[in-house]
N, C-alpha and C positions, 0 to 999 in steps of 0.2 A: 722185618712184617709189613706187609704191605698197606698201603693205606687206608682207611675204610671207604666202602662204597659212598657212602654219601659222598665225602670230598671230593672224586673221582669223579660221581654224576654231576655235581655242582660246577665242577672244573670243564666238563666236558660240553654240559649246557654253557658254559660263559664262553669257549671256544668257539662253539657253533653259531653265540649271538656276534659276537665280533667276527668273524666270517661275512655274516650277512650282511651286517653294518659295514664292513668294507666292502664288500659285491654293492652295497645302494651308493656309495660314494661313487665309486668307479662307475657305475651306469650313469649316475648324474652326473661326472663329469663327462663322460662319453656325449651325453644330451647337449651338456650345455657346450662341447665344441663342435656339432655338428655342421655348424657352417665354418669352420676355420679351413683355413688351405693347407693341405700336408699334413693334416691331423688323421693318425693312423687309431682305432679305437681302440682300447686298454681291455684286458682282461685279468682275473687272476690267474694265477700258477695254480689252478685246484686240482684238477687231472693226477697231475704227478705226486701232490703231497695226498690228494684223497686215497690214492693205489696204495701209498708206504705207511698212512694210516690204516689200512686196511689191512696188510699187509701183516702191520705190529698186532693187531685183533687176533687173527687168525693163529700166528703164531705161538701166543703170550694165552691165548683163549681170554681174553679180557682187556680194560681201557688201563694204563699204569700212565704215571706221570710221562715217561719216554713218548707213547703213543700221545698223549694230547700236547707234550710239543710239538708234533709233525703237524697237528693241528692249527696251531698256532702260526704255522709257517705261511697261510694262507695270504698273508701280509704282501707277498709279491707280488707288483704290477708288471705285466708286460704287454709290449705290443702284438695284436693280434696278426696273427702268421696265417691264417685262412687265405685261401684263395681269392682274391677281388678283395683282399681287405686293404684299405687307405681311405674307404667312405662309411659315414658313418651313418648305421641304415636304423633312423628312427622310427619305423615299424618294430625291428627286433627289439631296439634296446628299450621301448615302453612294453612290451612282452615281457624282458628281462626283468624290468621295475617293478610290473605287476607282480611276478610269479617270486621275485625274490619277498615283497610286500607281504604274501602271504605265507612262506617259510619264517617268515620273521612272525608273524603273529601267533604261527602253531608253537616257534621257539620259545614265544613268552610265555603261553600258555601251559607248556610243560613246564618250565620254571617255576611257575606259580602254583601248579599242581606239587612238583617238589617239594617247595616251601614249606607247604600246606602239610606235607606227610610230616617233615621234619620238626615242623609247630605241634603237629598231632602228638607224638613221639614224645617232642620234651615236656609234652601237660599230658604222659601218662596216659594218653588215649581219651583225657576227658576235653570237652570243649567247653 
């Protein structure tokens, strides 16, 4: 029997919030170490994990616990491998921080809406 949709939605939102919080911490680490000699900017291993999660979503036609575990793998931090890596670019990091803050706000609004729908369902539609 597949897990209930509300459990998967809640787990997906939780995984997305975890990934956004981790991204914020990684970006803050890059900014804090901008003046450190030999420090290479860090990045989440995001693209590989998202590609695997999208493939699982496409193959199964929906989210399942295995796909959510793929998203939870977004905790892996790797040194930046891009050309010219090795120096922290504060403008890039600050843009990433702002982009992630907006993303996190959108996720928290999604969680709030989801929980309000669950509360409405639990109250049999009465407010």
